Phi, psi and omega in degrees: 000315181295320179296323178294321179292321178296315179297319179295320178295318177295320178296317179295319178296320179295319180294319180294315180294324177295324180296320178293319180293318180295323179292322180292332182283346183286336181278122182286145178266121185296328177297314180295319180295320179294318178296320178297319178298318179294318179295316180294329179293323182257020177273134179249347180205186184281343185274161176292332180284351181267025179245135173277093188292331179295314180290323179295319178294319178297322178299312180295316182295325177297318177295317184295321178297319177298319178297317181294323177297320178295317180296317180292325177296319177296317179294318178297319179296317179298314182290333176296320181271344181226069185293343182293342179283352178278347185241135181298136175082001184252003186295335181254016183264103181290338183267010184302124178082002180249150177291136180265150178269130182282148183279004181229156181276317177206158174230133179225130180221143176226149178257124179250187181291324184257010179144203183251148174242110184241130178240131179232130175249114181274153177284155178287320182226144176239129178295139185264005186303319183281339188262005178279167180292133184277154174290159182290320186228125183266006185293335181275343183275149178260000000 
């Protein structure tokens, strides 16, 4: 009885995992489709040897270079409007590259015989605009 339950559990796990794999295979990969189109374009017969692989590869690489240029142009545009993403730890810093307002009005210090005398006058209010969470993408903002 116990062996039957274990076998049934393994079968159910296999069916569930197969369902996930089958679902993942339904989405077409644009790289594979483009390569198939290039191979079919330069096919002269039914055999695998009847394909001009040099021209098919050049066809695919020409398409791939165009895709990469589009992706890099998008990335350059994003980084142009969001330079804080180029530096580690600054992606959520809304004040990146802007002058910050100090929390005090003045600092005065003197050195005496027995130590230092430091006076600090803090402001009553500090604007919170720079310290709020920044938007993910600034390209829509003016």
